[in-house]
C-alpha positions in Angstrom: -2.9 50.8 16.8 -6.1 48.9 16.0 -9.3 50.7 16.8 -12.8 49.4 17.3 -16.0 51.4 17.2 -15.5 54.2 19.8 -18.5 55.7 21.7 -18.7 58.9 23.5 -18.1 58.8 27.2 -20.7 61.5 27.7 -23.8 60.5 25.6 -22.8 57.0 24.3 -23.2 57.9 20.6 -20.8 56.5 18.1 -17.7 58.7 17.5 -16.4 59.5 14.0 -13.6 57.6 12.6 -10.3 58.3 14.3 -7.7 60.0 12.2 -3.9 58.9 12.6 -2.0 60.7 15.4 -5.2 62.1 16.9 -5.5 62.2 20.7 -8.8 63.8 21.1 -12.1 63.3 19.2 -15.2 65.4 19.4 -18.7 63.8 19.6 -20.9 64.9 16.6 -24.0 64.6 18.7 -23.2 66.3 22.1 -19.8 68.2 21.3 -18.1 66.4 24.1 -14.3 66.1 23.7 -13.1 62.5 24.2 -9.5 61.5 24.9 -8.3 58.5 22.8 -6.2 56.0 24.8 -4.3 53.0 23.8 -6.1 50.3 25.8 -3.5 47.6 25.3 -0.8 49.7 27.0 -3.2 50.5 29.9 -4.2 46.8 30.3 -0.6 45.7 30.3 0.3 48.3 32.9 -2.7 47.3 35.1 -1.9 43.6 34.7 1.7 44.1 35.9 0.5 46.2 38.9 -2.0 43.5 39.8 0.7 40.8 39.5 3.0 42.9 41.7 0.3 43.4 44.3 -0.6 39.7 44.4 3.1 38.8 44.9 3.2 41.2 47.8 0.2 39.4 49.4 1.7 35.9 49.1 4.1 34.5 51.5 7.6 34.3 50.2 9.0 30.9 49.0 5.7 29.6 47.4 6.2 28.7 43.7 2.7 28.9 42.2 3.9 28.3 38.6 4.8 24.7 39.6 1.4 24.0 41.3 -0.6 22.2 38.8 -3.3 20.8 41.1 -6.4 23.0 40.8 -7.5 21.9 44.2 -4.3 23.0 45.8 -4.5 26.3 44.0 -8.0 26.9 45.3 -6.9 26.0 48.8 -4.0 28.4 48.6 -6.3 31.1 47.3 -8.9 30.4 50.0 -6.5 30.3 52.9 -3.7 32.9 52.0 -5.0 35.3 49.4 -8.7 35.8 49.9 -8.6 36.9 53.5 -6.1 39.6 52.6 -8.1 40.7 49.6 -11.2 41.0 51.7 -9.5 43.3 54.3 -7.9 45.4 51.5 -11.2 45.7 49.7 -13.0 46.7 53.0 -10.3 49.3 53.6 -10.5 50.8 50.1 -14.3 50.9 50.3 -14.2 52.7 53.6 -11.7 55.3 52.2 -13.9 55.7 49.1 -17.1 56.2 51.2 -15.4 58.8 53.3 -15.2 61.3 50.4 
């Protein structure tokens, strides 16, 4: 796993160098214990969930991989996907604001 400079999620200070097979790292400045997560696995999982969610929003039978016209893609997004996204976003925001 490739690591970059990590920062404390509590105070933002740089964290000490990560040792192999270490899952937790303590901040030298504030003492906060930070969990180390492999971002590439998380991003891949998130990407697959978003792709699945978009496929559920789209009407069946539309093959978007074959649509090379940017204008057509934009029109498909504006007329089919964006309205559903706005409704879903509003519902999620309403649920979040309830708590």
